[in-house]
DODREN-310757 format. One record per residue (C-alpha): residue number from 1; z, y, x. Coordinates in Angstrom, 1 decimal. Layout:
pos=NUM	w=Z	v=Y	u=X
...
***
This chain:
pos=1	w=78.6	v=72.0	u=-86.4
pos=2	w=80.3	v=68.8	u=-84.6
pos=3	w=83.6	v=69.5	u=-82.8
pos=4	w=83.6	v=68.9	u=-78.9
pos=5	w=85.4	v=66.2	u=-77.4
pos=6	w=85.9	v=64.5	u=-73.9
pos=7	w=83.6	v=61.8	u=-72.9
pos=8	w=85.7	v=58.4	u=-73.1
pos=9	w=84.9	v=55.9	u=-70.2
pos=10	w=86.0	v=52.4	u=-69.8
pos=11	w=86.3	v=51.3	u=-66.1
pos=12	w=86.5	v=47.5	u=-65.8
pos=13	w=88.1	v=46.4	u=-62.3
pos=14	w=90.8	v=48.4	u=-60.7
pos=15	w=89.8	v=47.8	u=-57.2
pos=16	w=88.6	v=50.2	u=-54.5
pos=17	w=85.9	v=51.0	u=-56.3
pos=18	w=86.9	v=51.0	u=-59.7
pos=19	w=90.0	v=53.3	u=-58.9
pos=20	w=87.8	v=56.0	u=-57.0
pos=21	w=85.2	v=55.9	u=-60.0
pos=22	w=88.0	v=56.4	u=-62.4
pos=23	w=89.7	v=59.1	u=-60.1
pos=24	w=86.2	v=60.7	u=-59.7
pos=25	w=85.4	v=61.1	u=-63.9
pos=26	w=88.9	v=62.0	u=-64.4
pos=27	w=88.3	v=65.0	u=-62.3
pos=28	w=85.3	v=65.6	u=-64.1
pos=29	w=87.4	v=66.0	u=-67.2
pos=30	w=86.4	v=62.7	u=-68.9
pos=31	w=89.0	v=60.6	u=-70.7
pos=32	w=89.5	v=57.7	u=-68.7
pos=33	w=90.9	v=54.3	u=-69.0
pos=34	w=91.3	v=51.4	u=-66.6
pos=35	w=91.6	v=47.7	u=-67.0
pos=36	w=92.4	v=45.4	u=-64.0
pos=37	w=93.2	v=41.9	u=-64.3
pos=38	w=95.6	v=41.7	u=-61.3
pos=39	w=99.1	v=42.9	u=-61.5
pos=40	w=100.4	v=46.4	u=-60.8
pos=41	w=100.5	v=46.8	u=-56.9
pos=42	w=101.7	v=50.4	u=-56.9
pos=43	w=105.2	v=51.1	u=-55.3
pos=44	w=105.4	v=47.6	u=-53.6
pos=45	w=105.3	v=46.4	u=-50.1
pos=46	w=101.8	v=45.1	u=-49.9
pos=47	w=101.4	v=42.8	u=-47.1
pos=48	w=98.2	v=40.6	u=-46.4
pos=49	w=98.5	v=38.1	u=-49.0
pos=50	w=95.1	v=37.6	u=-50.3
pos=51	w=93.6	v=34.7	u=-48.1
pos=52	w=90.0	v=35.1	u=-49.7
pos=53	w=89.8	v=38.7	u=-48.8
pos=54	w=88.2	v=39.7	u=-45.3
pos=55	w=89.6	v=42.8	u=-43.9
pos=56	w=87.8	v=45.8	u=-44.5
pos=57	w=85.9	v=48.3	u=-41.9
pos=58	w=85.8	v=51.7	u=-43.4
pos=59	w=83.1	v=54.0	u=-41.7
pos=60	w=81.5	v=57.5	u=-42.2
pos=61	w=79.7	v=56.4	u=-45.6
pos=62	w=83.2	v=55.1	u=-47.1
pos=63	w=85.0	v=58.1	u=-45.8
pos=64	w=82.3	v=60.6	u=-47.0
pos=65	w=82.7	v=59.3	u=-50.5
pos=66	w=86.3	v=59.7	u=-50.6
pos=67	w=85.9	v=63.2	u=-49.2
pos=68	w=83.6	v=64.1	u=-52.1
pos=69	w=86.3	v=63.1	u=-54.7
pos=70	w=89.6	v=63.9	u=-52.8
pos=71	w=89.2	v=65.4	u=-49.0
pos=72	w=92.8	v=64.1	u=-48.7
pos=73	w=92.5	v=60.5	u=-49.4
pos=74	w=90.1	v=60.3	u=-46.2
pos=75	w=92.9	v=61.6	u=-44.1
pos=76	w=95.3	v=59.7	u=-45.4
pos=77	w=93.4	v=56.4	u=-44.9
pos=78	w=92.5	v=57.5	u=-41.3
pos=79	w=96.3	v=57.4	u=-41.0
pos=80	w=96.6	v=54.0	u=-42.2
pos=81	w=93.8	v=52.7	u=-40.3
pos=82	w=93.3	v=51.5	u=-37.0
pos=83	w=89.8	v=53.1	u=-35.2
pos=84	w=87.5	v=50.4	u=-33.6
pos=85	w=85.4	v=52.0	u=-31.0
pos=86	w=83.3	v=48.9	u=-30.1
pos=87	w=82.8	v=45.0	u=-30.6
pos=88	w=84.6	v=43.1	u=-27.9
pos=89	w=82.4	v=39.9	u=-27.4
pos=90	w=84.6	v=36.8	u=-26.6
pos=91	w=81.7	v=34.8	u=-24.0
pos=92	w=82.0	v=31.1	u=-24.0
pos=93	w=83.6	v=29.5	u=-21.5
pos=94	w=81.7	v=27.6	u=-18.8
pos=95	w=82.9	v=24.7	u=-16.8
pos=96	w=86.5	v=25.2	u=-15.9
pos=97	w=86.1	v=29.1	u=-16.0
pos=98	w=88.0	v=31.4	u=-18.5
pos=99	w=86.1	v=33.3	u=-21.5
pos=100	w=84.9	v=36.5	u=-20.2
pos=101	w=85.3	v=39.6	u=-22.5
pos=102	w=82.5	v=42.4	u=-22.7
pos=103	w=83.0	v=45.5	u=-24.5
pos=104	w=80.1	v=47.0	u=-26.4
pos=105	w=80.6	v=50.5	u=-27.8
pos=106	w=79.3	v=51.6	u=-31.1
pos=107	w=78.7	v=55.0	u=-29.7
pos=108	w=79.3	v=55.7	u=-26.3
pos=109	w=78.3	v=59.3	u=-26.0
pos=110	w=80.2	v=60.9	u=-29.1
pos=111	w=83.1	v=58.0	u=-29.3
pos=112	w=82.4	v=57.4	u=-33.3
pos=113	w=84.5	v=54.5	u=-34.5
pos=114	w=84.8	v=52.4	u=-37.7
pos=115	w=88.3	v=51.8	u=-39.1
pos=116	w=90.2	v=48.6	u=-39.8
pos=117	w=92.3	v=48.7	u=-43.0
pos=118	w=93.9	v=45.9	u=-45.1
pos=119	w=92.3	v=45.5	u=-48.7
pos=120	w=95.8	v=45.4	u=-50.1
pos=121	w=96.9	v=48.4	u=-48.6
pos=122	w=93.4	v=50.3	u=-49.5
pos=123	w=93.3	v=49.0	u=-53.2
pos=124	w=97.2	v=50.2	u=-53.4
pos=125	w=97.1	v=53.6	u=-52.0
pos=126	w=93.9	v=54.2	u=-54.4
pos=127	w=95.8	v=53.2	u=-57.5
pos=128	w=98.6	v=55.2	u=-56.3
pos=129	w=96.3	v=58.3	u=-56.1
pos=130	w=95.4	v=57.9	u=-59.8
pos=131	w=96.9	v=61.1	u=-61.3
pos=132	w=98.9	v=61.1	u=-64.9
pos=133	w=96.7	v=61.1	u=-67.9
pos=134	w=94.7	v=58.0	u=-67.0
pos=135	w=95.4	v=54.9	u=-69.0
pos=136	w=95.8	v=51.8	u=-66.7
pos=137	w=96.3	v=48.2	u=-68.4
pos=138	w=97.1	v=45.9	u=-65.6
pos=139	w=96.8	v=42.3	u=-66.3
pos=140	w=93.8	v=42.8	u=-68.5
pos=141	w=90.5	v=40.9	u=-68.4
pos=142	w=87.5	v=41.9	u=-70.0
pos=143	w=86.9	v=39.5	u=-73.0
pos=144	w=83.7	v=40.9	u=-75.0
pos=145	w=81.6	v=44.0	u=-75.7
pos=146	w=80.0	v=44.6	u=-78.7
pos=147	w=77.3	v=47.4	u=-77.3
pos=148	w=76.2	v=47.8	u=-81.0
pos=149	w=79.4	v=49.3	u=-82.3
pos=150	w=80.4	v=50.4	u=-78.7
pos=151	w=83.8	v=48.5	u=-78.4
pos=152	w=85.4	v=46.4	u=-75.8
pos=153	w=88.2	v=43.8	u=-76.0
pos=154	w=90.6	v=42.6	u=-73.4
pos=155	w=92.4	v=39.9	u=-72.9
pos=156	w=96.1	v=39.4	u=-71.5
pos=157	w=95.5	v=38.1	u=-68.0
pos=158	w=99.3	v=37.7	u=-67.0
pos=159	w=102.2	v=35.9	u=-69.1
pos=160	w=102.6	v=39.2	u=-71.5
pos=161	w=105.9	v=39.9	u=-70.7
pos=162	w=106.7	v=43.5	u=-70.1
pos=163	w=108.0	v=44.8	u=-67.0
pos=164	w=110.5	v=47.2	u=-66.4
pos=165	w=110.0	v=50.6	u=-67.5
pos=166	w=106.7	v=49.5	u=-69.5
pos=167	w=106.4	v=51.1	u=-72.8
pos=168	w=104.4	v=49.4	u=-75.8
pos=169	w=101.4	v=51.8	u=-75.5
pos=170	w=102.1	v=55.2	u=-73.7
pos=171	w=99.1	v=55.1	u=-71.5
pos=172	w=100.9	v=57.0	u=-68.8
pos=173	w=100.0	v=55.9	u=-65.1
pos=174	w=103.6	v=55.1	u=-64.3
pos=175	w=104.1	v=52.7	u=-67.3
pos=176	w=100.9	v=50.6	u=-67.7
pos=177	w=99.5	v=50.4	u=-71.2
pos=178	w=100.0	v=47.3	u=-73.4
pos=179	w=97.5	v=45.3	u=-75.5
pos=180	w=97.9	v=45.0	u=-79.2
pos=181	w=97.1	v=41.5	u=-78.9
pos=182	w=96.7	v=38.5	u=-81.3
pos=183	w=98.3	v=34.8	u=-80.4
pos=184	w=95.3	v=34.4	u=-78.2
pos=185	w=96.1	v=37.2	u=-76.0
pos=186	w=93.1	v=39.3	u=-77.3
pos=187	w=93.1	v=42.6	u=-78.1
pos=188	w=92.8	v=43.0	u=-81.9
pos=189	w=91.2	v=46.4	u=-82.7
pos=190	w=89.0	v=46.8	u=-79.6
pos=191	w=88.6	v=49.9	u=-77.3
pos=192	w=85.8	v=52.5	u=-78.2
pos=193	w=84.1	v=53.8	u=-75.5
pos=194	w=80.9	v=56.1	u=-74.4
pos=195	w=80.4	v=54.3	u=-71.6
pos=196	w=81.7	v=51.2	u=-69.9
pos=197	w=81.5	v=50.8	u=-66.2
pos=198	w=81.4	v=47.3	u=-64.2
pos=199	w=83.5	v=47.6	u=-61.0
pos=200	w=84.3	v=43.9	u=-61.5
pos=201	w=83.2	v=42.4	u=-58.4
pos=202	w=80.6	v=39.7	u=-57.7
pos=203	w=81.3	v=37.7	u=-61.0
pos=204	w=81.4	v=41.0	u=-63.5
pos=205	w=82.0	v=40.3	u=-67.2
pos=206	w=80.5	v=43.7	u=-67.7
pos=207	w=77.2	v=42.6	u=-66.1
pos=208	w=77.1	v=39.5	u=-68.2
pos=209	w=77.6	v=41.1	u=-71.5
pos=210	w=75.0	v=43.8	u=-70.7
pos=211	w=72.6	v=41.1	u=-69.9
pos=212	w=72.9	v=40.3	u=-73.5
pos=213	w=71.4	v=43.6	u=-74.9
pos=214	w=68.9	v=44.3	u=-71.5
pos=215	w=66.5	v=43.0	u=-69.8
pos=216	w=68.0	v=42.7	u=-66.5
pos=217	w=66.7	v=41.0	u=-63.1
pos=218	w=69.4	v=39.2	u=-61.5
pos=219	w=69.4	v=37.0	u=-58.5
pos=220	w=72.0	v=35.3	u=-56.2
pos=221	w=71.8	v=33.4	u=-53.3
pos=222	w=74.5	v=31.5	u=-51.1
pos=223	w=74.3	v=31.2	u=-47.4
pos=224	w=75.3	v=27.6	u=-46.1
pos=225	w=78.1	v=29.0	u=-44.5
pos=226	w=82.0	v=29.0	u=-45.5
pos=227	w=84.8	v=31.5	u=-44.5
pos=228	w=88.1	v=30.7	u=-43.7
pos=229	w=90.9	v=33.7	u=-43.1
pos=230	w=93.6	v=33.1	u=-40.3
pos=231	w=96.3	v=35.2	u=-39.1
pos=232	w=97.3	v=36.2	u=-35.4
pos=233	w=101.0	v=37.5	u=-35.7
pos=234	w=102.3	v=40.2	u=-33.8
pos=235	w=103.1	v=39.6	u=-30.3
pos=236	w=106.8	v=40.6	u=-29.0
pos=237	w=105.4	v=40.7	u=-25.3
pos=238	w=102.7	v=43.4	u=-26.1
pos=239	w=103.1	v=47.0	u=-26.6
pos=240	w=102.7	v=47.4	u=-30.3
pos=241	w=102.7	v=43.8	u=-30.8
pos=242	w=98.8	v=43.5	u=-30.4
pos=243	w=97.9	v=40.3	u=-28.2
pos=244	w=94.3	v=41.6	u=-28.3
pos=245	w=92.8	v=45.3	u=-27.4
pos=246	w=93.4	v=47.1	u=-31.1
pos=247	w=90.7	v=49.4	u=-30.7
pos=248	w=87.8	v=46.8	u=-30.8
pos=249	w=86.4	v=44.4	u=-33.3
pos=250	w=86.7	v=41.0	u=-31.7
pos=251	w=84.0	v=38.5	u=-32.1
pos=252	w=83.7	v=35.3	u=-30.6
pos=253	w=79.7	v=34.1	u=-31.1
pos=254	w=79.1	v=30.7	u=-30.7
pos=255	w=75.3	v=31.0	u=-32.2
pos=256	w=75.9	v=28.5	u=-35.1
pos=257	w=79.1	v=29.7	u=-35.9
pos=258	w=81.4	v=32.7	u=-34.9
pos=259	w=85.4	v=33.9	u=-35.2
pos=260	w=86.1	v=37.4	u=-35.6
pos=261	w=89.3	v=39.4	u=-35.4
pos=262	w=90.1	v=43.0	u=-37.1
pos=263	w=93.8	v=44.6	u=-36.1
pos=264	w=96.4	v=45.7	u=-38.6
pos=265	w=99.0	v=48.3	u=-38.3
pos=266	w=101.9	v=45.7	u=-37.9
pos=267	w=100.5	v=44.4	u=-34.6
pos=268	w=98.9	v=41.6	u=-36.3
pos=269	w=95.1	v=40.5	u=-36.6
pos=270	w=93.5	v=39.0	u=-39.3
pos=271	w=90.9	v=36.3	u=-38.3
pos=272	w=88.1	v=35.0	u=-40.0
pos=273	w=85.9	v=31.7	u=-39.0
pos=274	w=82.7	v=31.5	u=-40.3
pos=275	w=80.7	v=28.4	u=-40.0
pos=276	w=78.5	v=26.0	u=-41.8
pos=277	w=79.8	v=23.9	u=-44.6
pos=278	w=78.1	v=21.1	u=-42.9
pos=279	w=80.2	v=21.6	u=-39.9
pos=280	w=83.3	v=21.9	u=-41.7
pos=281	w=83.0	v=18.7	u=-43.5
pos=282	w=83.0	v=17.1	u=-40.2
pos=283	w=86.3	v=18.3	u=-39.4
pos=284	w=88.7	v=16.1	u=-41.6
pos=285	w=91.9	v=15.8	u=-39.3
pos=286	w=94.2	v=17.9	u=-37.6
pos=287	w=93.4	v=16.4	u=-34.5
pos=288	w=89.7	v=17.3	u=-35.2
pos=289	w=90.5	v=21.0	u=-36.0
pos=290	w=92.6	v=21.2	u=-32.7
pos=291	w=89.4	v=19.9	u=-30.5
pos=292	w=87.1	v=22.3	u=-32.7
pos=293	w=89.2	v=25.4	u=-32.2
pos=294	w=90.2	v=24.3	u=-28.4
pos=295	w=86.5	v=23.4	u=-27.6
pos=296	w=85.1	v=26.9	u=-29.0
pos=297	w=87.8	v=29.6	u=-29.3
pos=298	w=90.6	v=28.1	u=-26.5
pos=299	w=91.9	v=31.7	u=-25.9
pos=300	w=92.4	v=32.3	u=-29.9
pos=301	w=94.1	v=29.1	u=-30.1
pos=302	w=96.5	v=29.7	u=-26.9
pos=303	w=97.4	v=32.9	u=-28.6
pos=304	w=98.2	v=31.6	u=-31.9
pos=305	w=99.2	v=28.4	u=-31.3
pos=306	w=100.0	v=25.5	u=-34.2
pos=307	w=100.1	v=28.0	u=-36.6
pos=308	w=96.4	v=28.6	u=-36.4
pos=309	w=96.1	v=24.9	u=-37.0
pos=310	w=98.3	v=25.5	u=-40.3
pos=311	w=96.2	v=28.1	u=-41.6
pos=312	w=92.8	v=26.3	u=-40.9
pos=313	w=94.2	v=23.3	u=-42.8
pos=314	w=95.9	v=25.2	u=-46.0
pos=315	w=93.8	v=28.2	u=-46.6
pos=316	w=91.0	v=28.5	u=-49.0
pos=317	w=87.2	v=27.9	u=-48.2
pos=318	w=85.5	v=31.1	u=-49.4
pos=319	w=81.7	v=31.3	u=-50.2
pos=320	w=79.4	v=34.1	u=-49.2
pos=321	w=76.7	v=35.4	u=-51.4
pos=322	w=74.1	v=38.0	u=-52.0
pos=323	w=73.6	v=39.0	u=-55.4
pos=324	w=71.1	v=41.6	u=-56.9
pos=325	w=70.5	v=43.5	u=-60.1
pos=326	w=67.9	v=45.8	u=-61.3
pos=327	w=68.5	v=47.9	u=-63.4
pos=328	w=72.2	v=48.6	u=-63.1
pos=329	w=72.4	v=50.7	u=-65.9
pos=330	w=71.6	v=50.1	u=-70.1
pos=331	w=71.4	v=53.2	u=-72.3
pos=332	w=74.0	v=56.0	u=-71.8
pos=333	w=76.7	v=53.1	u=-72.4
pos=334	w=76.7	v=50.7	u=-69.8
pos=335	w=76.7	v=50.9	u=-65.7
pos=336	w=77.5	v=48.8	u=-62.9
pos=337	w=79.1	v=49.9	u=-59.5
pos=338	w=80.2	v=48.0	u=-56.3
pos=339	w=79.9	v=44.3	u=-55.9
pos=340	w=78.7	v=43.9	u=-59.7
pos=341	w=75.6	v=45.5	u=-58.9
pos=342	w=75.1	v=44.5	u=-55.2
pos=343	w=77.5	v=41.9	u=-53.7
pos=344	w=76.5	v=41.1	u=-49.8
pos=345	w=77.6	v=38.9	u=-46.9
pos=346	w=80.1	v=40.9	u=-44.9
pos=347	w=78.4	v=41.1	u=-41.6
pos=348	w=77.5	v=44.8	u=-41.6
pos=349	w=80.8	v=46.0	u=-42.5
pos=350	w=79.1	v=48.0	u=-45.7
pos=351	w=80.1	v=46.2	u=-48.9
pos=352	w=83.3	v=48.7	u=-49.5
pos=353	w=81.1	v=51.6	u=-48.0
pos=354	w=78.3	v=50.9	u=-49.8
pos=355	w=80.4	v=50.3	u=-53.3
pos=356	w=82.5	v=53.9	u=-52.6
pos=357	w=79.1	v=55.3	u=-51.8
pos=358	w=78.0	v=54.5	u=-55.3
pos=359	w=80.7	v=56.9	u=-56.6
pos=360	w=79.5	v=59.5	u=-54.8
pos=361	w=75.7	v=58.9	u=-55.5
pos=362	w=76.2	v=58.5	u=-59.1
pos=363	w=78.1	v=61.7	u=-59.3
pos=364	w=75.2	v=63.6	u=-57.9
pos=365	w=73.1	v=62.2	u=-60.4
pos=366	w=75.7	v=63.5	u=-63.3
pos=367	w=75.4	v=66.9	u=-61.4
pos=368	w=71.7	v=67.3	u=-61.4
pos=369	w=71.5	v=66.7	u=-64.9
pos=370	w=74.3	v=68.6	u=-65.7
pos=371	w=76.5	v=66.1	u=-67.9
pos=372	w=79.5	v=68.0	u=-69.0
pos=373	w=82.6	v=66.4	u=-69.6
pos=374	w=82.5	v=66.9	u=-73.4
pos=375	w=80.1	v=66.0	u=-76.1
pos=376	w=79.7	v=66.9	u=-79.9
pos=377	w=78.1	v=63.3	u=-80.4
pos=378	w=80.6	v=60.9	u=-82.3
pos=379	w=82.2	v=58.3	u=-79.9
pos=380	w=79.7	v=55.8	u=-78.8
pos=381	w=76.6	v=57.5	u=-80.1
pos=382	w=73.6	v=57.5	u=-77.6
pos=383	w=73.4	v=60.5	u=-75.2
pos=384	w=69.6	v=60.8	u=-74.0
pos=385	w=70.6	v=63.2	u=-71.1
pos=386	w=73.2	v=60.9	u=-69.9
pos=387	w=70.9	v=57.8	u=-70.3
pos=388	w=68.6	v=59.6	u=-68.5
pos=389	w=71.0	v=60.2	u=-65.5
pos=390	w=72.0	v=56.6	u=-65.4
pos=391	w=68.4	v=55.2	u=-65.5
pos=392	w=67.4	v=57.6	u=-62.6
pos=393	w=70.3	v=56.5	u=-60.2
pos=394	w=69.5	v=52.6	u=-61.3
pos=395	w=65.9	v=53.3	u=-60.1
pos=396	w=66.3	v=55.5	u=-56.9
pos=397	w=69.4	v=53.5	u=-55.7
pos=398	w=67.5	v=50.0	u=-56.1
pos=399	w=66.0	v=50.4	u=-52.7
pos=400	w=69.1	v=51.2	u=-50.8
pos=401	w=71.0	v=48.3	u=-52.2
pos=402	w=68.2	v=45.9	u=-51.3
pos=403	w=67.7	v=47.0	u=-48.1
pos=404	w=71.2	v=47.0	u=-47.2
pos=405	w=71.8	v=43.5	u=-48.7
pos=406	w=69.0	v=42.3	u=-46.6
pos=407	w=70.2	v=44.2	u=-43.4
pos=408	w=73.9	v=42.4	u=-43.8
pos=409	w=72.1	v=38.8	u=-43.8
pos=410	w=70.4	v=39.6	u=-40.5
pos=411	w=73.3	v=41.3	u=-38.9
pos=412	w=74.8	v=37.6	u=-38.9
pos=413	w=72.5	v=36.4	u=-36.6
pos=414	w=73.1	v=39.4	u=-34.3
pos=415	w=76.9	v=38.8	u=-34.4
pos=416	w=77.0	v=34.9	u=-34.1
pos=417	w=74.0	v=34.7	u=-31.5
pos=418	w=71.9	v=37.9	u=-30.6
pos=419	w=74.9	v=39.6	u=-28.7
pos=420	w=74.7	v=36.8	u=-26.2
pos=421	w=71.2	v=37.7	u=-25.4
pos=422	w=69.7	v=39.9	u=-22.5
pos=423	w=66.9	v=41.0	u=-24.9
pos=424	w=69.8	v=42.3	u=-27.2
pos=425	w=71.4	v=44.2	u=-23.9
pos=426	w=67.9	v=45.8	u=-23.2
pos=427	w=67.1	v=46.9	u=-26.5
pos=428	w=70.6	v=48.7	u=-26.8
pos=429	w=70.1	v=50.0	u=-23.6
pos=430	w=66.8	v=51.4	u=-24.8
pos=431	w=68.1	v=52.8	u=-28.0
pos=432	w=70.3	v=55.0	u=-25.7
pos=433	w=67.7	v=56.1	u=-23.5
pos=434	w=65.4	v=57.3	u=-26.2
pos=435	w=67.9	v=58.6	u=-28.1
pos=436	w=69.0	v=60.9	u=-25.3
pos=437	w=65.7	v=61.8	u=-24.7
pos=438	w=64.5	v=62.4	u=-28.5
pos=439	w=68.0	v=62.9	u=-30.3
pos=440	w=68.1	v=62.7	u=-33.8
pos=441	w=69.7	v=65.5	u=-35.5
pos=442	w=72.3	v=64.7	u=-38.7
pos=443	w=72.3	v=66.8	u=-41.5
pos=444	w=75.4	v=69.0	u=-41.1
pos=445	w=76.7	v=69.1	u=-44.8
pos=446	w=75.6	v=66.6	u=-47.7
pos=447	w=74.9	v=68.3	u=-51.0
pos=448	w=76.4	v=67.8	u=-54.4
pos=449	w=73.2	v=67.2	u=-56.4
pos=450	w=71.2	v=65.5	u=-53.2
pos=451	w=73.1	v=62.6	u=-51.9
pos=452	w=70.8	v=62.0	u=-48.9
pos=453	w=69.2	v=65.2	u=-47.8
pos=454	w=67.5	v=63.5	u=-44.6
pos=455	w=64.6	v=62.1	u=-46.5
pos=456	w=62.6	v=61.0	u=-43.5
pos=457	w=64.7	v=60.5	u=-39.9
pos=458	w=63.3	v=62.3	u=-36.9
pos=459	w=64.0	v=61.3	u=-33.3
pos=460	w=65.1	v=58.4	u=-31.9
pos=461	w=68.5	v=56.8	u=-33.3
pos=462	w=69.8	v=53.0	u=-33.3
pos=463	w=69.7	v=51.2	u=-36.6
pos=464	w=73.7	v=50.7	u=-36.5
pos=465	w=74.3	v=54.4	u=-36.2
pos=466	w=72.0	v=55.0	u=-39.2
pos=467	w=73.6	v=52.6	u=-41.2
pos=468	w=77.4	v=53.4	u=-40.1
pos=469	w=77.3	v=56.8	u=-39.3
pos=470	w=74.9	v=58.5	u=-41.2
pos=471	w=76.1	v=59.0	u=-44.7
pos=472	w=73.2	v=61.6	u=-44.9
pos=473	w=70.2	v=58.8	u=-44.5
pos=474	w=69.7	v=56.0	u=-47.1
pos=475	w=70.0	v=52.4	u=-46.3
pos=476	w=66.2	v=52.2	u=-47.4
pos=477	w=65.3	v=54.9	u=-45.0
pos=478	w=67.5	v=53.3	u=-42.0
pos=479	w=65.4	v=50.2	u=-42.5
pos=480	w=62.3	v=51.9	u=-42.5
pos=481	w=62.9	v=53.9	u=-39.5
pos=482	w=64.1	v=50.5	u=-37.7
pos=483	w=61.2	v=48.8	u=-38.6
pos=484	w=59.2	v=51.7	u=-37.0
pos=485	w=61.2	v=52.0	u=-34.0
pos=486	w=60.7	v=48.1	u=-33.5
pos=487	w=57.1	v=48.6	u=-33.8
pos=488	w=57.2	v=51.2	u=-30.8
pos=489	w=59.3	v=48.8	u=-28.5
pos=490	w=56.8	v=46.0	u=-29.2
pos=491	w=53.9	v=48.0	u=-28.4
pos=492	w=56.0	v=49.5	u=-25.2
pos=493	w=56.3	v=45.7	u=-24.3
pos=494	w=53.0	v=45.0	u=-25.1
pos=495	w=51.5	v=48.0	u=-22.8
pos=496	w=53.9	v=46.8	u=-20.1
pos=497	w=52.6	v=43.5	u=-20.1
pos=498	w=49.1	v=44.6	u=-20.5
pos=499	w=49.7	v=47.1	u=-17.4
pos=500	w=51.2	v=44.2	u=-15.5
pos=501	w=48.4	v=41.7	u=-16.0
pos=502	w=46.0	v=44.5	u=-15.0
pos=503	w=47.8	v=45.1	u=-11.9
pos=504	w=48.0	v=41.5	u=-11.1
pos=505	w=44.2	v=41.3	u=-11.8
pos=506	w=43.5	v=44.3	u=-9.7
pos=507	w=45.7	v=42.8	u=-6.8
pos=508	w=43.7	v=39.7	u=-7.2
pos=509	w=40.2	v=41.3	u=-7.0
pos=510	w=41.5	v=43.3	u=-3.9
pos=511	w=42.8	v=40.5	u=-2.3
pos=512	w=39.9	v=38.3	u=-2.7
pos=513	w=37.7	v=41.1	u=-1.7
pos=514	w=39.5	v=41.4	u=2.0
pos=515	w=39.4	v=37.5	u=2.2
pos=516	w=35.6	v=37.5	u=1.9
pos=517	w=35.3	v=40.3	u=4.3
pos=518	w=37.3	v=38.4	u=6.7
pos=519	w=35.3	v=35.1	u=6.0
pos=520	w=32.2	v=37.4	u=7.1
***
C-alpha cells in the first residue's frame, strides 16, 4: 500500500485572495507554496504607493471569509480600517450657491457599516499572518505550466539579487525561497504540484495556461471610462487630519462621471475620478484640467489645491474591465479564484469581498467532499474525489459570479446619476418601510459545508443590504429577490396609477352628472 503524504498546492499570486487561500489550505494540513511577482512587503512601512489601486471597502462577506479561516484576522482588519456608515452625496452647485452635502445611510436601523482600508496595508497584514512552513517566493512570476507532468516553472521578476537574511532555498516565511534559475532567470527544474491555484489577478497566467488544456468560456469587456487615483492629504486644521467626514464614502455624482473619496487612517483620503476616455482626451492642458475640476468639483479642488492638478497630470489612467470565466477548474489540478475568475468593475465594492468569499466557499466544498490533507497518490496524480469537489464549486459558483459582475456594472449608473433622482429616494424610503413591516430574517450562523444557508430570501430587504451585509445569501439569490421586489414595486405603482385614473374618471362622471342636473 502506498504511503500517505501531504497534498501539494502551488498558489500563484500573493495578494489578499492568494494569501488567504494559502493560509486556509495550510491550516487544512496541505503543503503550501506561494509565488508572488512583487517584492516582499512584510515588516515595511507600507504607504499608499500603488496609484493604480482603488481603495478597498471590506464588508460582511469579506469579514466572514476572514473569520472562517482565522477569527482574529477580521478583528485585526477592523482595527486598521475606518467604518463608513453611508454615502455622503456632494450635489452639484447651482448658480452661485455652494455644493450641498446629503448623507445617505447604508443601514439606519442597525447601523451596519462598510470599512475603508488601503490595499497595501491589507495585503501586507495578510502576508505577515502566514505562518512558518509556507514556502514563499517573492519576485517570482509563473512562466509556464506542464499539466501533463504537473510541473510549473517560475521566472525571477526582480533583478535576482538576494536580500539581507535570504538563504538559498530554505523555504521559511522569514527568508523567501530562491529559484534555481538558468541565464534567463527561469526555474531550471520546475516545481511539482497536485493543485495549482491561480489567484494572480485579471490577467492571470494560470488561467491562460489552463485554457490550453481545457475548453474554457472566457469573455472580457471594457467600459468606456477611465479611472485616475488622486490624493487628499491630511489637514492640520481638522481633528484627526480629516478634511471631510471620515465615516462616509464621499461621492460627487455628475451623471456622466463622478469622483469618490475613501478615508485612510492617517487623516488623508484616497480620491478616484471616473470619467469617459472621450472626455479625458479633451483635457489636454493644466488650465483645461483646472477648469474641469473647478466647474465640477470646486470643493474638492478647494481642499487639495494645486496638488490635485499635479496628481491629475502625472498619475496613470486605469482601465475598468469585466471578466467572466467558466469553468474555473480543471480536473483535480487547477483552480481559479478572485479576479482570475471574475474581474469586475469596482462600483459595488465587492471585488475584494467576493474574492475572499471564494476562499470560504471552496473550503465548504472541500468539507462536503471530505477532502483530506493527505493522499496516497503519487505527486501530480489525478484525484477523482478532489476533481469532483472542484467541478461542483465551479458549477455552483458560476451564477453568483455572473450576478455580482452584472450588479457592479449597474451600480455605476446609480452612483454617478441615480442618487440624484427623486425616484431613487422614493425607492429607498419604500424599501425601508417595507423591510420594517415585513422584515427578512438572516441566518444566525453560517455552515462549514453549506456556504449560503439562506436559499430563498423571505420578507423584504434592500438589494444593497443583501449584497453587502448578508453573507448567508448568494449574489444570484440577491439579484433574483431584487428583480421580484422591483416587479412588486412596479405593480404597486401601476395599481396606484390605475386607482388614480379611476378616481379621476369617477370624479369627472360625478361632476358631469351634477352639471346636467343643474342644466335641467
